[in-house]
N, CA, C and O atoms as a printed pandas DataFrame, in Angstrom:
     atom_number atom_name residue_name chain_id  residue_number  x_coord  y_coord  z_coord
0              1         N          UNK        A               1   44.625   43.967   21.392
1              2        CA          UNK        A               1   44.623   42.429   20.893
2              3         C          UNK        A               1   44.806   42.950   19.639
3              4         O          UNK        A               1   44.436   44.090   19.361
4              5         N          UNK        A               2   45.430   42.100   18.732
5              6        CA          UNK        A               2   45.802   42.457   17.393
6              7         C          UNK        A               2   44.788   41.152   17.123
7              8         O          UNK        A               2   44.833   40.117   17.789
8              9         N          UNK        A               3   43.852   41.405   16.002
9             10        CA          UNK        A               3   43.203   40.378   15.034
10            11         C          UNK        A               3   43.864   40.025   13.863
11            12         O          UNK        A               3   43.904   40.859   12.958
12            13         N          UNK        A               4   44.423   38.869   13.706
13            14        CA          UNK        A               4   45.412   38.390   12.786
14            15         C          UNK        A               4   44.282   37.469   11.562
15            16         O          UNK        A               4   43.352   36.804   12.018
16            17         N          UNK        A               5   44.475   37.535   10.320
17            18        CA          UNK        A               5   43.651   36.831    9.612
18            19         C          UNK        A               5   44.140   35.304    9.444
19            20         O          UNK        A               5   45.284   35.010    9.098
20            21         N          UNK        A               6   43.052   34.304    9.756
21            22        CA          UNK        A               6   43.637   33.052    9.783
22            23         C          UNK        A               6   44.247   32.462    8.555
23            24         O          UNK        A               6   43.796   32.546    7.413
24            25         N          UNK        A               7   45.225   31.913    8.905
25            26        CA          UNK        A               7   46.415   31.406    7.815
26            27         C          UNK        A               7   46.736   30.021    8.383
27            28         O          UNK        A               7   46.616   29.839    9.594
28            29         N          UNK        A               8   47.210   28.859    7.428
29            30        CA          UNK        A               8   47.595   27.680    7.843
30            31         C          UNK        A               8   48.565   27.464    8.643
31            32         O          UNK        A               8   48.702   26.361    9.172
32            33         N          UNK        A               9   49.464   28.555    8.881
33            34        CA          UNK        A               9   50.274   28.841    9.724
34            35         C          UNK        A               9   49.969   29.600   10.787
35            36         O          UNK        A               9   49.068   30.436   10.716
36            37         N          UNK        A              10   50.801   29.367   12.084
37            38        CA          UNK        A              10   50.673   30.863   12.980
38            39         C          UNK        A              10   51.532   31.448   12.956
39            40         O          UNK        A              10   52.616   30.880   12.827
40            41         N          UNK        A              11   51.464   32.845   13.067
41            42        CA          UNK        A              11   52.767   33.939   12.750
42            43         C          UNK        A              11   53.665   33.581   14.153
43            44         O          UNK        A              11   53.133   33.265   15.217
44            45         N          UNK        A              12   55.164   33.697   13.935
45            46        CA          UNK        A              12   55.976   33.391   14.464
46            47         C          UNK        A              12   56.284   34.609   15.581
47            48         O          UNK        A              12   56.404   34.539   16.804
48            49         N          UNK        A              13   56.367   35.819   14.613
49            50        CA          UNK        A              13   56.602   36.949   15.211
50            51         C          UNK        A              13   55.620   38.303   14.998
51            52         O          UNK        A              13   54.524   37.750   15.086
52            53         N          UNK        A              14   55.423   39.245   14.850
53            54        CA          UNK        A              14   54.931   40.151   14.942
54            55         C          UNK        A              14   55.577   41.600   14.643
55            56         O          UNK        A              14   56.424   41.906   15.482
56            57         N          UNK        A              15   55.401   42.389   13.807
57            58        CA          UNK        A              15   56.383   43.794   13.522
58            59         C          UNK        A              15   55.449   44.682   14.488
59            60         O          UNK        A              15   54.234   44.799   14.648
60            61         N          UNK        A              16   56.676   45.283   15.087
61            62        CA          UNK        A              16   56.536   46.423   15.892
62            63         C          UNK        A              16   57.082   47.407   15.254
63            64         O          UNK        A              16   58.112   47.017   14.705
64            65         N          UNK        A              17   56.833   48.683   15.042
65            66        CA          UNK        A              17   57.305   49.975   14.662
66            67         C          UNK        A              17   57.317   50.866   15.926
67            68         O          UNK        A              17   56.284   51.041   16.572
68            69         N          UNK        A              18   58.535   51.445   16.282
69            70        CA          UNK        A              18   58.656   52.604   17.263
70            71         C          UNK        A              18   59.569   53.920   16.563
71            72         O          UNK        A              18   60.255   53.905   15.541
72            73         N          UNK        A              19   59.322   54.935   17.427
73            74        CA          UNK        A              19   59.949   56.341   16.787
74            75         C          UNK        A              19   60.846   56.237   18.142
75            76         O          UNK        A              19   60.446   55.836   19.235
76            77         N          UNK        A              20   62.262   56.731   17.787
77            78        CA          UNK        A              20   63.396   56.962   18.670
78            79         C          UNK        A              20   63.981   58.194   18.119
79            80         O          UNK        A              20   64.154   58.515   16.944
80            81         N          UNK        A              21   64.235   58.785   19.153
81            82        CA          UNK        A              21   65.240   60.016   19.103
82            83         C          UNK        A              21   66.387   60.215   18.525
83            84         O          UNK        A              21   66.971   59.133   18.587
84            85         N          UNK        A              22   66.985   60.907   18.046
85            86        CA          UNK        A              22   67.923   60.687   17.124
86            87         C          UNK        A              22   69.289   60.347   18.150
87            88         O          UNK        A              22   70.216   59.620   17.791
88            89         N          UNK        A              23   69.225   60.898   19.239
89            90        CA          UNK        A              23   70.542   60.563   20.289
90            91         C          UNK        A              23   70.528   59.238   20.453
91            92         O          UNK        A              23   71.530   58.550   20.259
92            93         N          UNK        A              24   69.119   58.651   20.914
93            94        CA          UNK        A              24   68.975   57.300   21.314
94            95         C          UNK        A              24   69.782   56.186   20.229
95            96         O          UNK        A              24   70.658   55.329   20.336
96            97         N          UNK        A              25   68.926   56.752   19.135
97            98        CA          UNK        A              25   69.159   56.079   17.810
98            99         C          UNK        A              25   70.830   55.700   17.432
99           100         O          UNK        A              25   71.245   54.588   17.106
100          101         N          UNK        A              26   71.580   56.870   17.569
101          102        CA          UNK        A              26   72.628   57.099   17.106
102          103         C          UNK        A              26   73.780   56.459   18.152
103          104         O          UNK        A              26   74.915   56.157   17.784
104          105         N          UNK        A              27   73.167   56.278   19.820
105          106        CA          UNK        A              27   73.852   55.276   20.583
106          107         C          UNK        A              27   73.720   54.057   20.143
107          108         O          UNK        A              27   74.710   53.379   19.869
108          109         N          UNK        A              28   72.269   53.532   19.992
109          110        CA          UNK        A              28   72.181   52.104   19.589
110          111         C          UNK        A              28   73.304   51.882   18.477
111          112         O          UNK        A              28   74.167   51.009   18.569
112          113         N          UNK        A              29   73.190   52.754   17.443
113          114        CA          UNK        A              29   74.037   52.404   16.269
114          115         C          UNK        A              29   75.506   52.026   16.730
115          116         O          UNK        A              29   76.056   51.021   16.282
116          117         N          UNK        A              30   76.072   52.804   17.571
117          118        CA          UNK        A              30   77.512   52.950   17.968
118          119         C          UNK        A              30   77.620   51.505   18.866
119          120         O          UNK        A              30   78.721   50.955   18.896
120          121         N          UNK        A              31   76.569   50.942   19.538
121          122        CA          UNK        A              31   76.622   49.902   20.280
122          123         C          UNK        A              31   76.812   48.427   19.151
123          124         O          UNK        A              31   77.521   47.421   19.172
124          125         N          UNK        A              32   75.976   48.865   18.420
125          126        CA          UNK        A              32   76.001   47.959   16.909
126          127         C          UNK        A              32   77.550   47.668   16.267
127          128         O          UNK        A              32   78.203   46.653   16.028
128          129         N          UNK        A              33   77.766   49.117   16.124
129          130        CA          UNK        A              33   79.166   49.225   15.361
130          131         C          UNK        A              33   80.312   48.796   16.151
131          132         O          UNK        A              33   81.398   48.398   15.730
132          133         N          UNK        A              34   79.891   48.942   17.441
133          134        CA          UNK        A              34   81.384   48.319   18.256
134          135         C          UNK        A              34   81.040   46.748   18.564
135          136         O          UNK        A              34   81.707   46.232   19.461
136          137         N          UNK        A              35   80.124   45.993   17.947
137          138        CA          UNK        A              35   79.962   44.527   18.128
138          139         C          UNK        A              35   79.161   44.147   19.022
139          140         O          UNK        A              35   78.707   43.004   18.967
140          141         N          UNK        A              36   78.772   45.106   20.147
141          142        CA          UNK        A              36   77.744   44.544   21.033
142          143         C          UNK        A              36   76.265   43.770   20.824
143          144         O          UNK        A              36   75.647   43.031   21.590
144          145         N          UNK        A              37   75.925   44.289   19.344
145          146        CA          UNK        A              37   74.724   43.574   19.036
146          147         C          UNK        A              37   75.036   43.643   17.716
147          148         O          UNK        A              37   75.685   44.571   17.232
148          149         N          UNK        A              38   74.493   42.449   16.926
149          150        CA          UNK        A              38   74.476   42.185   15.416
150          151         C          UNK        A              38   73.776   43.501   14.313
151          152         O          UNK        A              38   74.264   43.908   13.259
152          153         N          UNK        A              39   72.727   43.868   14.870
153          154        CA          UNK        A              39   71.958   44.907   14.412
154          155         C          UNK        A              39   70.912   45.649   15.406
155          156         O          UNK        A              39   70.726   45.297   16.571
156          157         N          UNK        A              40   70.308   46.650   14.810
157          158        CA          UNK        A              40   69.286   47.606   15.683
158          159         C          UNK        A              40   67.911   46.326   16.097
159          160         O          UNK        A              40   67.342   46.299   17.188
160          161         N          UNK        A              41   67.681   45.579   15.190
161          162        CA          UNK        A              41   66.832   44.611   15.915
162          163         C          UNK        A              41   67.225   43.652   16.921
163          164         O          UNK        A              41   66.317   43.152   17.585
164          165         N          UNK        A              42   68.512   43.280   17.170
165          166        CA          UNK        A              42   69.010   42.570   18.112
166          167         C          UNK        A              42   69.110   43.522   19.379
167          168         O          UNK        A              42   68.706   43.126   20.472
168          169         N          UNK        A              43   69.605   44.666   19.224
169          170        CA          UNK        A              43   69.271   45.492   20.218
170          171         C          UNK        A              43   67.963   45.731   20.949
171          172         O          UNK        A              43   67.725   45.832   22.153
172          173         N          UNK        A              44   67.360   45.780   20.121
173          174        CA          UNK        A              44   65.844   46.141   20.830
174          175         C          UNK        A              44   65.016   44.741   21.310
175          176         O          UNK        A              44   63.929   44.723   21.887
176          177         N          UNK        A              45   65.767   43.670   20.944
177          178        CA          UNK        A              45   64.950   42.414   21.430
178          179         C          UNK        A              45   65.262   42.184   22.710
179          180         O          UNK        A              45   64.570   41.828   23.665
180          181         N          UNK        A              46   67.075   42.588   22.534
181          182        CA          UNK        A              46   67.614   42.314   23.628
182          183         C          UNK        A              46   67.071   43.158   25.083
183          184         O          UNK        A              46   67.063   42.626   26.193
184          185         N          UNK        A              47   66.646   44.517   24.818
185          186        CA          UNK        A              47   66.188   45.314   25.549
186          187         C          UNK        A              47   64.845   44.741   26.202
187          188         O          UNK        A              47   64.723   44.368   27.368
188          189         N          UNK        A              48   63.914   44.748   25.256
189          190        CA          UNK        A              48   62.519   43.962   25.633
190          191         C          UNK        A              48   62.789   42.940   26.371
191          192         O          UNK        A              48   62.173   42.851   27.434
192          193         N          UNK        A              49   63.660   42.018   26.057
193          194        CA          UNK        A              49   63.651   40.738   26.951
194          195         C          UNK        A              49   64.150   41.019   28.562
195          196         O          UNK        A              49   63.789   40.298   29.491
196          197         N          UNK        A              50   64.804   41.883   28.675
197          198        CA          UNK        A              50   65.905   42.562   29.624
198          199         C          UNK        A              50   64.482   42.867   30.648
199          200         O          UNK        A              50   64.343   42.264   31.712
200          201         N          UNK        A              51   63.494   43.865   30.158
201          202        CA          UNK        A              51   62.598   44.531   30.733
202          203         C          UNK        A              51   61.468   43.640   30.867
203          204         O          UNK        A              51   60.698   43.876   31.798
204          205         N          UNK        A              52   61.237   42.705   30.146
205          206        CA          UNK        A              52   60.326   41.598   30.742
206          207         C          UNK        A              52   60.914   40.822   31.885
207          208         O          UNK        A              52   60.255   40.649   32.911
208          209         N          UNK        A              53   62.031   40.388   31.758
209          210        CA          UNK        A              53   62.674   39.609   32.784
210          211         C          UNK        A              53   62.522   40.285   34.230
211          212         O          UNK        A              53   61.979   39.812   35.228
212          213         N          UNK        A              54   63.139   41.496   34.064
213          214        CA          UNK        A              54   62.763   42.502   35.156
214          215         C          UNK        A              54   61.450   42.534   35.854
215          216         O          UNK        A              54   61.329   42.530   37.079
216          217         N          UNK        A              55   60.661   42.562   35.160
217          218        CA          UNK        A              55   59.282   42.210   35.699
218          219         C          UNK        A              55   58.655   40.999   35.499
219          220         O          UNK        A              55   57.487   40.797   35.832
220          221         N          UNK        A              56   59.200   40.375   35.096
221          222        CA          UNK        A              56   58.624   38.759   35.423
222          223         C          UNK        A              56   57.915   38.384   36.425
223          224         O          UNK        A              56   57.017   37.562   36.242
224          225         N          UNK        A              57   58.144   38.854   37.562
225          226        CA          UNK        A              57   57.231   38.458   38.980
226          227         C          UNK        A              57   55.922   39.230   38.843
227          228         O          UNK        A              57   54.893   38.700   39.263
228          229         N          UNK        A              58   55.890   40.188   38.404
229          230        CA          UNK        A              58   54.535   41.186   38.125
230          231         C          UNK        A              58   53.925   40.302   37.177
231          232         O          UNK        A              58   52.826   39.869   37.523
232          233         N          UNK        A              59   54.322   39.964   36.175
233          234        CA          UNK        A              59   53.751   39.406   34.802
234          235         C          UNK        A              59   53.338   37.804   35.205
235          236         O          UNK        A              59   52.400   37.363   34.541
236          237         N          UNK        A              60   53.754   37.153   35.917
237          238        CA          UNK        A              60   53.623   35.831   36.709
238          239         C          UNK        A              60   52.358   35.995   37.479
239          240         O          UNK        A              60   51.403   35.269   37.203
240          241         N          UNK        A              61   52.252   37.114   38.657
241          242        CA          UNK        A              61   51.449   37.306   39.571
242          243         C          UNK        A              61   49.854   37.782   38.659
243          244         O          UNK        A              61   48.785   37.213   38.884
244          245         N          UNK        A              62   50.004   38.778   37.764
245          246        CA          UNK        A              62   49.031   38.935   36.762
246          247         C          UNK        A              62   48.470   37.735   36.032
247          248         O          UNK        A              62   47.244   37.675   35.947
248          249         N          UNK        A              63   49.042   36.979   35.609
249          250        CA          UNK        A              63   48.861   36.056   34.606
250          251         C          UNK        A              63   47.516   34.970   35.589
251          252         O          UNK        A              63   46.407   34.604   35.198
252          253         N          UNK        A              64   48.088   34.762   36.686
253          254        CA          UNK        A              64   47.549   33.901   37.802
254          255         C          UNK        A              64   46.299   34.473   38.233
255          256         O          UNK        A              64   45.339   33.726   38.426
256          257         N          UNK        A              65   46.175   36.150   38.466
257          258        CA          UNK        A              65   45.094   36.766   39.000
258          259         C          UNK        A              65   44.215   36.877   38.234
259          260         O          UNK        A              65   43.078   36.585   38.605
260          261         N          UNK        A              66   44.432   37.295   37.029
261          262        CA          UNK        A              66   43.581   37.400   35.741
262          263         C          UNK        A              66   43.219   35.860   34.850
263          264         O          UNK        A              66   42.449   35.668   33.909
264          265         N          UNK        A              67   44.095   34.945   35.569
265          266        CA          UNK        A              67   43.470   33.648   34.850
266          267         C          UNK        A              67   43.755   33.496   33.590
267          268         O          UNK        A              67   42.872   32.950   32.929
268          269         N          UNK        A              68   44.873   33.856   32.948
269          270        CA          UNK        A              68   45.381   33.837   31.528
270          271         C          UNK        A              68   45.907   32.825   31.198
271          272         O          UNK        A              68   46.697   32.299   31.982
272          273         N          UNK        A              69   45.643   32.249   29.967
273          274        CA          UNK        A              69   46.766   30.909   29.622
274          275         C          UNK        A              69   47.980   31.771   29.025
275          276         O          UNK        A              69   47.806   32.899   28.565
276          277         N          UNK        A              70   49.056   31.218   29.068
277          278        CA          UNK        A              70   50.194   32.016   28.458
278          279         C          UNK        A              70   50.536   30.968   27.463
279          280         O          UNK        A              70   50.520   29.753   27.656
280          281         N          UNK        A              71   50.840   31.586   26.395
281          282        CA          UNK        A              71   51.475   31.008   25.328
282          283         C          UNK        A              71   50.237   30.799   23.811
283          284         O          UNK        A              71   49.666   31.785   23.345
284          285         N          UNK        A              72   50.063   29.654   23.357
285          286        CA          UNK        A              72   49.068   29.286   22.522
286          287         C          UNK        A              72   47.940   28.785   23.018
287          288         O          UNK        A              72   48.094   27.852   23.807
288          289         N          UNK        A              73   46.399   29.268   22.696
289          290        CA          UNK        A              73   45.384   28.328   23.283
290          291         C          UNK        A              73   44.681   28.148   21.834
291          292         O          UNK        A              73   44.382   29.146   21.179
292          293         N          UNK        A              74   44.439   26.894   21.379
293          294        CA          UNK        A              74   43.509   26.549   20.233
294          295         C          UNK        A              74   42.182   25.979   20.982
295          296         O          UNK        A              74   42.138   25.374   22.053
296          297         N          UNK        A              75   40.939   26.399   19.979
297          298        CA          UNK        A              75   39.929   25.842   20.243
298          299         C          UNK        A              75   39.228   25.187   18.901
299          300         O          UNK        A              75   38.931   25.795   17.872
300          301         N          UNK        A              76   39.067   23.976   19.145
301          302        CA          UNK        A              76   38.507   23.086   17.897
302          303         C          UNK        A              76   37.044   23.130   18.261
303          304         O          UNK        A              76   36.400   23.513   19.237
304          305         N          UNK        A              77   36.706   22.448   16.794
305          306        CA          UNK        A              77   34.897   22.699   16.934
306          307         C          UNK        A              77   34.648   21.558   17.958
307          308         O          UNK        A              77   33.880   21.827   18.881
308          309         N          UNK        A              78   35.071   20.609   17.924
309          310        CA          UNK        A              78   34.754   19.456   18.858
310          311         C          UNK        A              78   35.098   19.804   20.596
311          312         O          UNK        A              78   34.474   19.313   21.536
312          313         N          UNK        A              79   36.006   20.566   20.675
313          314        CA          UNK        A              79   35.919   21.244   22.130
314          315         C          UNK        A              79   34.720   22.289   22.439
315          316         O          UNK        A              79   34.091   22.492   23.478
316          317         N          UNK        A              80   34.639   22.852   21.206
317          318        CA          UNK        A              80   33.564   23.928   21.774
318          319         C          UNK        A              80   31.878   23.127   21.601
319          320         O          UNK        A              80   30.874   23.493   22.214
320          321         N          UNK        A              81   31.938   22.193   20.791
321          322        CA          UNK        A              81   30.808   21.485   21.198
322          323         C          UNK        A              81   30.721   20.527   22.352
323          324         O          UNK        A              81   29.664   20.000   22.698
324          325         N          UNK        A              82   31.761   20.346   22.871
325          326        CA          UNK        A              82   31.650   19.372   24.231
326          327         C          UNK        A              82   31.214   20.685   25.464
327          328         O          UNK        A              82   30.674   20.391   26.531
328          329         N          UNK        A              83   31.504   21.880   25.139
329          330        CA          UNK        A              83   31.341   22.737   26.230
330          331         C          UNK        A              83   30.137   22.960   26.245
331          332         O          UNK        A              83   29.564   22.956   27.335
332          333         N          UNK        A              84   29.438   23.207   25.093
333          334        CA          UNK        A              84   27.992   23.440   24.567
334          335         C          UNK        A              84   27.008   22.223   25.278
335          336         O          UNK        A              84   25.934   22.380   25.859
336          337         N          UNK        A              85   27.607   21.218   25.075
337          338        CA          UNK        A              85   26.676   19.911   25.542
338          339         C          UNK        A              85   26.760   19.872   27.080
339          340         O          UNK        A              85   25.779   19.446   27.689
340          341         N          UNK        A              86   27.850   20.281   27.760
341          342        CA          UNK        A              86   27.771   20.251   28.970
342          343         C          UNK        A              86   27.244   21.397   29.786
343          344         O          UNK        A              86   27.300   21.507   31.011
344          345         N          UNK        A              87   26.692   22.279   28.870
345          346        CA          UNK        A              87   25.901   23.209   29.393
346          347         C          UNK        A              87   26.978   24.593   29.728
347          348         O          UNK        A              87   26.507   25.661   30.118
348          349         N          UNK        A              88   28.207   24.425   29.550
349          350        CA          UNK        A              88   29.303   25.550   29.910
350          351         C          UNK        A              88   29.476   26.468   28.814
351          352         O          UNK        A              88   29.220   26.246   27.630
352          353         N          UNK        A              89   29.931   27.513   29.321
353          354        CA          UNK        A              89   30.189   28.681   28.315
354          355         C          UNK        A              89   31.799   29.330   28.875
355          356         O          UNK        A              89   32.115   29.572   30.040
356          357         N          UNK        A              90   32.527   29.479   27.798
357          358        CA          UNK        A              90   34.061   29.810   28.048
358          359         C          UNK        A              90   34.064   31.757   28.080
359          360         O          UNK        A              90   33.414   32.668   27.568
360          361         N          UNK        A              91   35.113   31.611   28.926
361          362        CA          UNK        A              91   35.503   32.771   28.968
362          363         C          UNK        A              91   37.283   32.876   28.966
363          364         O          UNK        A              91   38.178   32.682   29.788
364          365         N          UNK        A              92   37.197   33.231   27.761
365          366        CA          UNK        A              92   38.922   33.236   26.866
366          367         C          UNK        A              92   39.964   34.152   27.519
367          368         O          UNK        A              92   39.886   35.331   27.172
368          369         N          UNK        A              93   40.712   33.907   28.203
369          370        CA          UNK        A              93   41.720   34.821   28.795
370          371         C          UNK        A              93   43.044   34.173   28.093
371          372         O          UNK        A              93   43.232   33.005   28.433
372          373         N          UNK        A              94   43.946   34.682   27.225
373          374        CA          UNK        A              94   45.182   34.424   26.741
374          375         C          UNK        A              94   46.118   35.475   26.516
375          376         O          UNK        A              94   46.037   36.490   25.824
376          377         N          UNK        A              95   47.061   35.004   27.272
377          378        CA          UNK        A              95   48.541   36.021   26.690
378          379         C          UNK        A              95   49.181   35.153   25.859
379          380         O          UNK        A              95   49.613   34.047   26.182
380          381         N          UNK        A              96   49.232   35.621   24.875
381          382        CA          UNK        A              96   50.043   35.446   23.427
382          383         C          UNK        A              96   49.141   34.961   22.115
383          384         O          UNK        A              96   48.840   35.787   21.254
384          385         N          UNK        A              97   48.805   33.827   22.035
385          386        CA          UNK        A              97   48.003   33.648   21.158
386          387         C          UNK        A              97   46.729   32.900   20.959
387          388         O          UNK        A              97   47.011   31.703   21.007
388          389         N          UNK        A              98   45.487   33.064   20.762
389          390        CA          UNK        A              98   44.562   32.510   20.723
390          391         C          UNK        A              98   43.687   32.208   19.552
391          392         O          UNK        A              98   43.042   33.093   18.991
392          393         N          UNK        A              99   43.661   30.716   19.114
393          394        CA          UNK        A              99   42.892   30.568   17.831
394          395         C          UNK        A              99   41.595   29.465   17.772
395          396         O          UNK        A              99   41.465   28.384   18.347
396          397         N          UNK        A             100   40.952   29.981   17.107
397          398        CA          UNK        A             100   39.497   29.185   16.624
398          399         C          UNK        A             100   39.855   28.513   15.321
399          400         O          UNK        A             100   40.412   29.154   14.429
400          401         N          UNK        A             101   39.552   27.251   15.191
401          402        CA          UNK        A             101   39.870   26.621   13.969
402          403         C          UNK        A             101   38.764   26.796   12.867
403          404         O          UNK        A             101   37.554   26.702   13.071
404          405         N          UNK        A             102   39.462   27.106   11.490
405          406        CA          UNK        A             102   38.595   27.535   10.566
406          407         C          UNK        A             102   37.106   26.794   10.506
407          408         O          UNK        A             102   36.168   27.530   10.201
408          409         N          UNK        A             103   36.886   25.721   10.712
409          410        CA          UNK        A             103   35.993   24.816   10.606
410          411         C          UNK        A             103   34.899   25.210   11.976
411          412         O          UNK        A             103   33.855   24.558   11.999
412          413         N          UNK        A             104   35.029   25.837   12.656
413          414        CA          UNK        A             104   33.974   26.264   13.861
414          415         C          UNK        A             104   32.974   27.144   13.154
415          416         O          UNK        A             104   33.364   28.147   12.557
416          417         N          UNK        A             105   31.602   26.782   13.203
417          418        CA          UNK        A             105   30.617   27.867   12.618
418          419         C          UNK        A             105   30.470   29.094   13.536
419          420         O          UNK        A             105   30.772   29.158   14.728
420          421         N          UNK        A             106   30.027   29.909   12.872
421          422        CA          UNK        A             106   29.821   31.170   13.878
422          423         C          UNK        A             106   29.040   31.167   14.994
423          424         O          UNK        A             106   29.332   31.861   15.969
424          425         N          UNK        A             107   27.591   30.107   14.944
425          426        CA          UNK        A             107   26.638   29.985   15.506
426          427         C          UNK        A             107   27.493   29.397   17.114
427          428         O          UNK        A             107   27.478   29.956   18.211
428          429         N          UNK        A             108   28.273   27.921   16.654
429          430        CA          UNK        A             108   28.861   27.364   17.756
430          431         C          UNK        A             108   29.646   28.407   18.450
431          432         O          UNK        A             108   29.449   28.398   19.665
432          433         N          UNK        A             109   30.630   29.466   17.958
433          434        CA          UNK        A             109   31.076   30.074   18.615
434          435         C          UNK        A             109   30.520   31.079   19.618
435          436         O          UNK        A             109   30.942   31.457   20.711
436          437         N          UNK        A             110   29.441   31.393   18.902
437          438        CA          UNK        A             110   28.567   32.409   19.916
438          439         C          UNK        A             110   27.920   31.464   21.181
439          440         O          UNK        A             110   27.878   31.847   22.351
440          441         N          UNK        A             111   27.390   30.058   20.658
441          442        CA          UNK        A             111   27.153   29.213   22.131
442          443         C          UNK        A             111   27.881   29.100   22.691
443          444         O          UNK        A             111   27.551   29.110   23.877
444          445         N          UNK        A             112   29.403   28.905   22.431
445          446        CA          UNK        A             112   30.194   28.502   23.237
446          447         C          UNK        A             112   31.170   29.504   24.041
447          448         O          UNK        A             112   31.980   29.097   24.874
448          449         N          UNK        A             113   31.020   30.697   23.740
449          450        CA          UNK        A             113   32.170   31.816   24.155
450          451         C          UNK        A             113   31.269   32.859   24.509
451          452         O          UNK        A             113   30.503   33.509   23.798
452          453         N          UNK        A             114   31.538   32.914   25.977
453          454        CA          UNK        A             114   30.916   34.251   26.304
454          455         C          UNK        A             114   31.699   35.617   26.418
455          456         O          UNK        A             114   31.130   36.706   26.485
456          457         N          UNK        A             115   32.954   35.452   26.432
457          458        CA          UNK        A             115   33.944   36.589   26.266
458          459         C          UNK        A             115   35.547   36.074   25.801
459          460         O          UNK        A             115   36.156   35.067   26.161
460          461         N          UNK        A             116   35.987   37.221   24.824
461          462        CA          UNK        A             116   37.373   36.714   24.802
462          463         C          UNK        A             116   37.980   37.878   25.082
463          464         O          UNK        A             116   37.424   38.949   24.837
464          465         N          UNK        A             117   39.338   37.792   25.695
465          466        CA          UNK        A             117   40.251   38.658   25.973
466          467         C          UNK        A             117   41.659   38.072   25.838
467          468         O          UNK        A             117   42.160   37.110   26.420
468          469         N          UNK        A             118   42.165   38.898   24.925
469          470        CA          UNK        A             118   43.637   38.202   24.265
470          471         C          UNK        A             118   44.807   39.637   24.212
471          472         O          UNK        A             118   44.741   40.730   23.649
472          473         N          UNK        A             119   45.611   39.132   24.895
473          474        CA          UNK        A             119   47.146   40.168   24.820
474          475         C          UNK        A             119   47.994   39.201   23.974
475          476         O          UNK        A             119   48.509   38.133   24.305
476          477         N          UNK        A             120   48.006   39.885   22.738
477          478        CA          UNK        A             120   48.627   39.187   21.513
478          479         C          UNK        A             120   47.788   39.025   20.404
479          480         O          UNK        A             120   47.063   39.942   20.018
480          481         N          UNK        A             121   47.834   37.880   19.838
481          482        CA          UNK        A             121   47.170   37.878   18.798
482          483         C          UNK        A             121   45.838   36.933   18.667
483          484         O          UNK        A             121   45.947   35.915   19.350
484          485         N          UNK        A             122   44.708   37.030   18.004
485          486        CA          UNK        A             122   43.498   36.632   17.834
486          487         C          UNK        A             122   43.413   36.104   16.622
487          488         O          UNK        A             122   43.498   36.836   15.636
488          489         N          UNK        A             123   43.233   34.768   16.507
489          490        CA          UNK        A             123   42.779   34.012   14.803
490          491         C          UNK        A             123   41.839   33.414   14.644
491          492         O          UNK        A             123   41.797   32.503   15.471
492          493         N          UNK        A             124   41.072   33.420   14.048
493          494        CA          UNK        A             124   39.688   32.997   13.588
494          495         C          UNK        A             124   39.240   33.399   12.488
495          496         O          UNK        A             124   39.708   34.447   12.043
496          497         N          UNK        A             125   38.355   32.789   11.842
497          498        CA          UNK        A             125   37.631   33.015   10.451
498          499         C          UNK        A             125   36.734   34.560   10.362
499          500         O          UNK        A             125   36.077   34.966   11.321
500          501         N          UNK        A             126   36.812   35.097    9.429
501          502        CA          UNK        A             126   36.191   36.386    9.367
502          503         C          UNK        A             126   34.725   36.332   10.398
503          504         O          UNK        A             126   34.403   37.011   11.373
504          505         N          UNK        A             127   34.048   35.210    9.688
505          506        CA          UNK        A             127   32.771   34.895   10.245
506          507         C          UNK        A             127   32.506   34.943   11.693
507          508         O          UNK        A             127   31.599   35.530   12.283
508          509         N          UNK        A             128   33.568   34.139   12.209
509          510        CA          UNK        A             128   33.504   33.713   13.680
510          511         C          UNK        A             128   33.945   35.229   14.666
511          512         O          UNK        A             128   33.600   35.510   15.814
512          513         N          UNK        A             129   34.792   35.979   13.732
513          514        CA          UNK        A             129   35.104   37.078   14.418
514          515         C          UNK        A             129   34.002   38.144   14.573
515          516         O          UNK        A             129   33.765   38.813   15.578
516          517         N          UNK        A             130   33.413   38.170   13.454
517          518        CA          UNK        A             130   31.987   38.987   13.225
518          519         C          UNK        A             130   31.409   38.378   14.123
519          520         O          UNK        A             130   31.383   39.091   15.126
520          521         N          UNK        A             131   30.854   37.274   14.310
521          522        CA          UNK        A             131   30.017   36.751   15.475
522          523         C          UNK        A             131   30.399   37.012   16.945
523          524         O          UNK        A             131   29.617   37.172   17.882
524          525         N          UNK        A             132   31.460   37.024   16.967
525          526        CA          UNK        A             132   31.960   37.336   18.432
526          527         C          UNK        A             132   32.263   38.658   18.716
527          528         O          UNK        A             132   32.721   38.957   19.819
528          529         N          UNK        A             133   32.048   39.543   17.793
529          530        CA          UNK        A             133   32.589   40.977   17.935
530          531         C          UNK        A             133   32.153   41.585   18.996
531          532         O          UNK        A             133   33.047   42.151   19.625
532          533         N          UNK        A             134   31.108   41.677   19.426
533          534        CA          UNK        A             134   30.579   42.179   21.050
534          535         C          UNK        A             134   31.366   41.834   22.422
535          536         O          UNK        A             134   31.576   42.566   23.389
536          537         N          UNK        A             135   31.769   40.362   22.178
537          538        CA          UNK        A             135   32.254   39.620   23.337
538          539         C          UNK        A             135   33.743   39.686   23.291
539          540         O          UNK        A             135   34.399   38.944   24.022
540          541         N          UNK        A             136   34.340   40.562   22.446
541          542        CA          UNK        A             136   35.935   40.656   22.257
542          543         C          UNK        A             136   36.233   41.959   22.991
543          544         O          UNK        A             136   35.817   43.079   22.697
544          545         N          UNK        A             137   37.067   41.590   24.051
545          546        CA          UNK        A             137   37.477   42.634   24.860
546          547         C          UNK        A             137   39.176   43.094   24.332
547          548         O          UNK        A             137   40.058   42.260   24.130
548          549         N          UNK        A             138   39.350   44.579   24.181
549          550        CA          UNK        A             138   40.439   44.960   23.876
550          551         C          UNK        A             138   41.238   45.316   24.937
551          552         O          UNK        A             138   42.382   45.724   24.739
């Protein structure tokens, strides 16, 4: 899970760095040169999408089995207060982006959230991240 600094706008993309062998890179450049892809990034994105599509059923089954919310899940102060008032605690499982609003005090976050497992990015204030540090699963 990548911890992301809280910003007014959620990130659209995340930078990934890979190391490729020279022959693989040259073949990729050849396909770009021949017009199959606009650039290296286009090639890599298409390759990743193809692999995700190929393993789509496994992803869907795992998301269901592990109770992940897929996409973006936002936790507001009001929602966390309702959770605490109901005597409940959250186990957060997100595949994508989980965010806790900036106005959530660290004490409320600790009261409301028992665990956080995010595959993707987690946005929260530094104080909330520190308060939940022992509950964030990597």
